[in-house]
MDAnalysis code that builds the backbone (N, CA, C; Angstrom):
import MDAnalysis as mda
import numpy as np

u = mda.Universe.empty(387, n_residues=129, atom_resindex=np.repeat(np.arange(129), 3), trajectory=True)
u.add_TopologyAttr("name", ["N", "CA", "C"] * 129)
u.add_TopologyAttr("resid", np.arange(1, 130))
u.add_TopologyAttr("resname", ["MET", "ARG", "GLN", "GLU", "ILE", "SER", "LEU", "PRO", "ASP", "GLY", "SER", "GLN", "ALA", "LEU", "SER", "HIS", "TYR", "THR", "ASP", "ALA", "VAL", "ARG", "PHE", "ASN", "ASP", "LEU", "LEU", "PHE", "ILE", "SER", "GLY", "VAL", "VAL", "ALA", "LEU", "ASP", "ALA", "ALA", "ASN", "ASN", "ILE", "VAL", "ALA", "PRO", "GLY", "ASP", "VAL", "VAL", "GLY", "GLN", "ALA", "ASP", "PHE", "ILE", "LEU", "ALA", "THR", "MET", "GLY", "LYS", "ILE", "LEU", "ALA", "LEU", "ALA", "GLY", "ALA", "GLY", "PHE", "ALA", "ASP", "VAL", "LEU", "ARG", "VAL", "THR", "VAL", "TYR", "LEU", "ARG", "ASN", "VAL", "GLU", "ASP", "ARG", "THR", "LEU", "ILE", "ASN", "GLY", "LEU", "ARG", "GLN", "GLN", "TYR", "PHE", "GLY", "ALA", "ALA", "ARG", "PRO", "ALA", "SER", "THR", "LEU", "ILE", "GLU", "VAL", "SER", "ALA", "LEU", "ALA", "LEU", "PRO", "GLY", "LEU", "LEU", "ILE", "GLU", "ILE", "GLU", "ALA", "VAL", "ALA", "GLY", "ILE", "PRO", "GLN", "THR"])
u.atoms.positions = np.array([
    [-20.877, 29.431, -31.809],
    [-20.044, 29.740, -30.743],
    [-19.068, 28.563, -30.644],
    [-17.772, 28.746, -30.658],
    [-16.687, 27.819, -30.508],
    [-15.938, 28.082, -29.167],
    [-15.761, 27.069, -28.430],
    [-15.064, 27.294, -27.063],
    [-14.171, 26.139, -26.809],
    [-12.880, 26.364, -26.548],
    [-11.918, 25.231, -26.232],
    [-12.072, 25.072, -24.672],
    [-11.986, 23.723, -24.394],
    [-12.158, 23.262, -22.874],
    [-10.901, 22.489, -22.588],
    [-10.291, 22.878, -21.524],
    [-9.102, 22.114, -20.947],
    [-9.295, 21.902, -19.591],
    [-8.963, 20.541, -19.091],
    [-9.004, 20.243, -17.711],
    [-7.780, 20.973, -16.960],
    [-8.181, 21.696, -15.930],
    [-7.060, 22.441, -15.249],
    [-5.992, 21.357, -14.593],
    [-6.448, 20.202, -14.210],
    [-5.603, 19.338, -13.632],
    [-5.247, 18.107, -14.566],
    [-5.480, 18.275, -15.787],
    [-5.291, 17.181, -16.760],
    [-3.869, 17.031, -17.249],
    [-3.575, 16.043, -18.013],
    [-2.315, 15.768, -18.580],
    [-1.874, 16.983, -19.601],
    [-0.609, 17.109, -19.897],
    [-0.252, 17.986, -20.843],
    [-0.464, 17.554, -22.265],
    [-0.977, 18.272, -23.119],
    [-1.247, 17.812, -24.516],
    [0.011, 17.439, -25.139],
    [0.047, 16.231, -25.847],
    [1.146, 15.735, -26.509],
    [1.439, 16.301, -27.894],
    [0.415, 17.166, -28.390],
    [0.509, 17.769, -29.564],
    [-0.339, 19.059, -29.632],
    [-0.708, 19.547, -30.718],
    [-1.433, 20.749, -30.724],
    [-3.069, 20.542, -30.731],
    [-3.576, 20.310, -29.646],
    [-4.953, 20.132, -29.422],
    [-5.439, 20.523, -27.960],
    [-6.728, 20.525, -27.827],
    [-7.316, 20.810, -26.528],
    [-8.074, 19.627, -26.093],
    [-8.501, 19.473, -24.858],
    [-9.201, 18.326, -24.313],
    [-10.616, 18.158, -25.020],
    [-11.202, 19.259, -25.360],
    [-12.562, 19.303, -26.084],
    [-12.825, 20.635, -26.608],
    [-13.674, 20.575, -27.614],
    [-14.207, 21.787, -28.250],
    [-15.712, 21.755, -28.162],
    [-16.297, 22.813, -27.628],
    [-17.712, 22.952, -27.750],
    [-18.050, 23.880, -29.010],
    [-19.023, 23.507, -29.767],
    [-19.499, 24.243, -30.803],
    [-21.066, 24.135, -30.646],
    [-21.586, 25.408, -30.332],
    [-22.995, 25.546, -30.074],
    [-23.352, 24.458, -28.996],
    [-24.365, 23.514, -29.367],
    [-24.707, 22.513, -28.399],
    [-24.015, 21.176, -28.518],
    [-22.891, 21.172, -29.242],
    [-22.232, 19.952, -29.383],
    [-20.867, 20.015, -28.704],
    [-20.356, 18.905, -28.099],
    [-19.067, 18.868, -27.468],
    [-18.261, 17.717, -28.119],
    [-17.107, 18.159, -28.665],
    [-16.212, 17.073, -29.279],
    [-15.029, 16.830, -28.220],
    [-14.980, 15.608, -27.812],
    [-13.999, 15.278, -26.720],
    [-12.813, 14.651, -27.532],
    [-11.602, 15.262, -27.465],
    [-10.379, 14.540, -27.914],
    [-10.241, 13.134, -27.423],
    [-9.475, 12.435, -28.190],
    [-9.079, 11.152, -27.601],
    [-8.435, 11.292, -26.293],
    [-8.995, 10.559, -25.271],
    [-8.423, 10.514, -23.906],
    [-7.591, 9.288, -23.608],
    [-6.384, 9.431, -23.096],
    [-5.654, 8.301, -22.661],
    [-5.385, 8.329, -21.148],
    [-4.732, 7.260, -20.716],
    [-4.476, 7.299, -19.255],
    [-3.116, 7.817, -18.864],
    [-3.103, 9.163, -18.884],
    [-1.913, 9.908, -18.516],
    [-2.328, 10.814, -17.378],
    [-1.566, 10.812, -16.336],
    [-1.825, 11.785, -15.197],
    [-1.269, 13.205, -15.496],
    [-1.312, 14.030, -14.560],
    [-0.983, 15.367, -14.809],
    [0.442, 15.666, -15.170],
    [1.395, 14.705, -14.775],
    [2.752, 14.657, -15.007],
    [3.154, 13.800, -16.273],
    [2.066, 13.396, -16.977],
    [2.165, 12.612, -18.274],
    [2.737, 11.285, -17.971],
    [2.533, 10.776, -16.822],
    [2.856, 9.314, -16.390],
    [1.615, 8.408, -16.844],
    [1.977, 7.209, -17.371],
    [0.910, 6.269, -17.580],
    [0.239, 5.807, -16.370],
    [-0.998, 5.869, -16.278],
    [-1.741, 5.286, -15.100],
    [-2.202, 3.879, -15.396],
    [-2.086, 3.051, -14.417],
    [-2.349, 1.606, -14.504],
    [-1.692, 0.916, -15.758],
    [-0.305, 1.034, -15.638],
    [0.441, 0.238, -16.654],
    [0.082, -1.139, -16.836],
    [-0.176, -1.611, -17.973],
    [-0.447, -3.025, -18.213],
    [-1.842, -3.411, -17.821],
    [-2.744, -2.513, -17.520],
    [-4.047, -2.878, -16.957],
    [-5.125, -2.106, -17.854],
    [-5.718, -2.718, -18.803],
    [-6.635, -2.091, -19.724],
    [-7.804, -1.492, -18.901],
    [-8.366, -2.364, -17.941],
    [-9.481, -1.873, -17.191],
    [-9.188, -0.655, -16.249],
    [-7.964, -0.669, -15.672],
    [-7.502, 0.546, -14.904],
    [-7.420, 1.799, -15.820],
    [-6.779, 1.540, -16.975],
    [-6.650, 2.644, -17.947],
    [-8.057, 3.167, -18.361],
    [-8.996, 2.283, -18.671],
    [-10.242, 2.667, -19.154],
    [-11.062, 3.369, -18.032],
    [-10.872, 2.938, -16.732],
    [-11.565, 3.645, -15.682],
    [-11.115, 5.052, -15.517],
    [-9.724, 5.214, -15.586],
    [-9.140, 6.608, -15.489],
    [-9.696, 7.464, -16.630],
    [-9.651, 6.859, -17.867],
    [-10.180, 7.563, -19.152],
    [-11.661, 8.093, -18.923],
    [-12.476, 7.053, -18.546],
    [-13.946, 7.509, -18.348],
    [-14.194, 8.569, -17.222],
    [-13.375, 8.410, -16.171],
    [-13.501, 9.350, -15.055],
    [-12.946, 10.731, -15.599],
    [-11.946, 10.758, -16.457],
    [-11.456, 12.024, -17.025],
    [-12.502, 12.643, -17.904],
    [-13.097, 11.737, -18.803],
    [-14.210, 12.199, -19.696],
    [-15.390, 12.769, -18.828],
    [-15.689, 12.176, -17.693],
    [-16.764, 12.745, -16.874],
    [-16.467, 14.135, -16.373],
    [-15.177, 14.438, -16.159],
    [-14.863, 15.803, -15.755],
    [-14.908, 16.759, -16.862],
    [-14.533, 16.239, -18.080],
    [-14.597, 17.167, -19.181],
    [-16.095, 17.442, -19.543],
    [-16.926, 16.423, -19.477],
    [-18.413, 16.566, -19.666],
    [-18.918, 17.659, -18.733],
    [-18.565, 17.400, -17.458],
    [-19.026, 18.412, -16.413],
    [-18.666, 19.841, -16.652],
    [-17.473, 19.988, -17.085],
    [-16.999, 21.434, -17.434],
    [-17.942, 22.070, -18.511],
    [-18.507, 21.185, -19.341],
    [-19.333, 21.584, -20.380],
    [-20.863, 21.660, -19.966],
    [-21.151, 21.250, -18.867],
    [-22.535, 21.238, -18.424],
    [-23.292, 20.023, -18.971],
    [-22.539, 18.884, -19.119],
    [-23.113, 17.630, -19.578],
    [-22.769, 16.428, -18.797],
    [-23.275, 15.348, -19.116],
    [-22.900, 14.131, -18.354],
    [-22.948, 12.919, -19.350],
    [-22.616, 11.779, -18.848],
    [-22.556, 10.621, -19.744],
    [-23.877, 10.353, -20.392],
    [-25.123, 10.648, -19.905],
    [-26.280, 10.422, -20.601],
    [-26.481, 11.394, -21.734],
    [-25.546, 12.329, -21.951],
    [-25.648, 13.209, -23.052],
    [-24.651, 12.881, -24.252],
    [-23.925, 11.810, -23.965],
    [-22.897, 11.344, -25.098],
    [-23.691, 10.685, -26.093],
    [-23.436, 11.192, -27.353],
    [-24.071, 10.668, -28.499],
    [-23.335, 9.550, -29.168],
    [-21.926, 9.689, -29.221],
    [-21.080, 8.773, -29.867],
    [-19.806, 8.701, -29.138],
    [-19.194, 7.352, -29.162],
    [-17.898, 7.128, -28.669],
    [-17.071, 6.350, -29.681],
    [-15.880, 6.567, -29.715],
    [-14.937, 5.703, -30.531],
    [-13.794, 5.184, -29.536],
    [-13.722, 3.922, -29.445],
    [-12.763, 3.257, -28.655],
    [-11.722, 2.641, -29.517],
    [-10.463, 2.941, -29.104],
    [-9.261, 2.374, -29.861],
    [-8.524, 1.490, -28.811],
    [-8.571, 0.238, -29.148],
    [-7.751, -0.743, -28.208],
    [-6.598, -1.377, -28.943],
    [-5.644, -1.550, -28.160],
    [-4.409, -2.282, -28.709],
    [-4.707, -3.793, -28.983],
    [-5.705, -4.253, -28.127],
    [-6.023, -5.679, -28.330],
    [-7.534, -5.776, -28.245],
    [-8.155, -6.043, -29.381],
    [-9.670, -6.071, -29.520],
    [-10.305, -7.160, -28.516],
    [-9.474, -7.994, -28.137],
    [-10.027, -9.024, -27.130],
    [-10.288, -8.361, -25.674],
    [-9.779, -7.189, -25.502],
    [-9.909, -6.472, -24.218],
    [-11.318, -5.860, -24.105],
    [-12.142, -5.911, -25.227],
    [-13.477, -5.254, -25.251],
    [-14.321, -5.836, -24.220],
    [-14.260, -7.213, -23.996],
    [-15.169, -7.802, -23.006],
    [-14.802, -7.386, -21.599],
    [-13.489, -7.037, -21.399],
    [-12.947, -6.518, -20.104],
    [-13.458, -5.143, -19.715],
    [-13.724, -4.365, -20.697],
    [-14.084, -2.944, -20.373],
    [-15.668, -2.762, -20.473],
    [-16.340, -3.777, -21.020],
    [-17.810, -3.477, -21.204],
    [-18.475, -3.115, -19.958],
    [-18.174, -3.929, -18.890],
    [-18.907, -3.535, -17.604],
    [-18.548, -2.218, -17.080],
    [-17.372, -1.785, -17.262],
    [-17.008, -0.393, -16.870],
    [-17.839, 0.636, -17.683],
    [-17.978, 0.407, -18.941],
    [-18.747, 1.301, -19.749],
    [-20.110, 1.429, -19.226],
    [-20.717, 0.232, -18.893],
    [-22.153, 0.311, -18.451],
    [-22.165, 0.980, -17.165],
    [-21.182, 0.962, -16.324],
    [-21.182, 1.688, -15.001],
    [-21.245, 3.245, -15.239],
    [-20.377, 3.627, -16.208],
    [-20.410, 5.086, -16.362],
    [-21.557, 5.635, -17.239],
    [-21.969, 4.849, -18.241],
    [-23.132, 5.361, -19.001],
    [-24.458, 5.063, -18.594],
    [-24.614, 4.076, -17.594],
    [-25.870, 3.688, -17.099],
    [-26.811, 3.303, -18.165],
    [-28.032, 3.730, -18.254],
    [-28.971, 3.207, -19.266],
    [-28.795, 3.781, -20.609],
    [-27.961, 4.918, -20.720],
    [-27.763, 5.582, -22.013],
    [-26.744, 4.719, -22.836],
    [-27.138, 4.583, -24.103],
    [-26.354, 3.707, -25.062],
    [-25.831, 4.716, -26.167],
    [-24.615, 5.113, -26.166],
    [-24.148, 5.999, -27.249],
    [-23.968, 5.179, -28.539],
    [-24.059, 5.797, -29.628],
    [-23.435, 5.110, -30.927],
    [-22.020, 4.850, -30.527],
    [-21.542, 3.802, -30.960],
    [-20.198, 3.328, -30.656],
    [-19.440, 2.586, -31.857],
    [-18.250, 2.900, -31.955],
    [-17.272, 2.290, -32.795],
    [-16.115, 1.815, -32.027],
    [-15.625, 0.482, -32.377],
    [-14.402, -0.032, -31.689],
    [-13.376, -0.440, -32.749],
    [-12.175, 0.086, -32.493],
    [-11.137, -0.183, -33.423],
    [-9.931, -0.719, -32.809],
    [-9.262, -1.826, -33.329],
    [-8.042, -2.329, -32.742],
    [-6.958, -1.575, -33.556],
    [-5.936, -1.071, -32.804],
    [-4.923, -0.381, -33.486],
    [-3.473, -0.925, -33.019],
    [-2.503, -0.866, -33.874],
    [-1.248, -1.300, -33.683],
    [-0.417, -0.547, -32.590],
    [-0.755, 0.687, -32.408],
    [-0.037, 1.542, -31.425],
    [-0.853, 2.738, -31.074],
    [-0.670, 3.320, -29.962],
    [-1.198, 4.594, -29.482],
    [-0.060, 5.640, -29.356],
    [-0.394, 6.742, -28.843],
    [0.592, 7.776, -28.790],
    [1.850, 7.529, -28.012],
    [1.809, 6.750, -27.005],
    [2.973, 6.322, -26.221],
    [3.018, 4.850, -25.959],
    [4.116, 4.204, -25.967],
    [4.217, 2.791, -25.646],
    [3.689, 2.662, -24.208],
    [2.845, 1.604, -23.996],
    [2.235, 1.306, -22.693],
    [0.745, 1.802, -22.558],
    [0.361, 2.545, -23.519],
    [-1.085, 2.934, -23.520],
    [-1.764, 1.767, -24.222],
    [-2.964, 1.368, -23.598],
    [-3.691, 0.112, -24.038],
    [-5.004, 0.576, -24.711],
    [-5.367, 1.759, -24.379],
    [-6.870, 2.146, -24.830],
    [-6.885, 3.716, -24.983],
    [-7.720, 4.262, -25.862],
    [-7.984, 5.641, -26.043],
    [-9.376, 5.747, -26.479],
    [-10.148, 6.728, -25.856],
    [-11.564, 6.870, -26.200],
    [-11.799, 8.359, -26.452],
    [-12.587, 8.540, -27.638],
    [-13.036, 9.880, -27.877],
    [-14.566, 9.881, -27.915],
    [-15.210, 11.098, -27.865],
    [-16.611, 11.147, -27.791],
    [-17.173, 12.438, -28.346],
    [-18.465, 12.378, -28.734],
    [-19.112, 13.554, -29.088],
    [-20.449, 13.575, -28.177],
    [-20.743, 14.690, -27.537],
    [-21.896, 14.787, -26.745],
    [-22.735, 15.952, -27.114],
    [-23.969, 15.982, -26.745],
    [-24.867, 17.041, -26.861],
    [-24.950, 17.789, -25.609],
    [-24.901, 19.087, -25.631],
    [-24.998, 19.879, -24.401],
    [-26.430, 20.189, -24.181],
    [-27.017, 19.773, -22.926],
    [-28.419, 20.055, -22.702],
    [-28.784, 21.520, -22.627],
    [-29.985, 21.894, -23.053],
    [-30.279, 23.228, -22.958],
    [-30.648, 23.583, -21.579],
    [-30.225, 24.814, -21.131],
    [-30.448, 25.241, -19.703],
    [-31.656, 26.145, -19.746],
])
């Protein structure tokens, strides 16, 4: 079973994609950036503010699929500056709690729009009901 999931109050897609795709008991969350519903950058110049917005958005996507942060199996974090890793670690711990997903961190030269400092994608398992 394949199901596309879009946040009703989320930003407009910048290309041909959806916020997430559920396939059976797996949820693939597209890269999330700090864009509000009008596609304005949230927390310009503030990687922690952008990361907080991104993780809160991911929480909404997970909830739509019947999952939570404890169900996240893997995350990939794209940072404009790898030194910012230490700034966002505490925030990640707040959202994920005791759960520790497999994780990859990549420094990139640019993201989809100038001013974006971080993008996060994830794969989660959907709990059996």
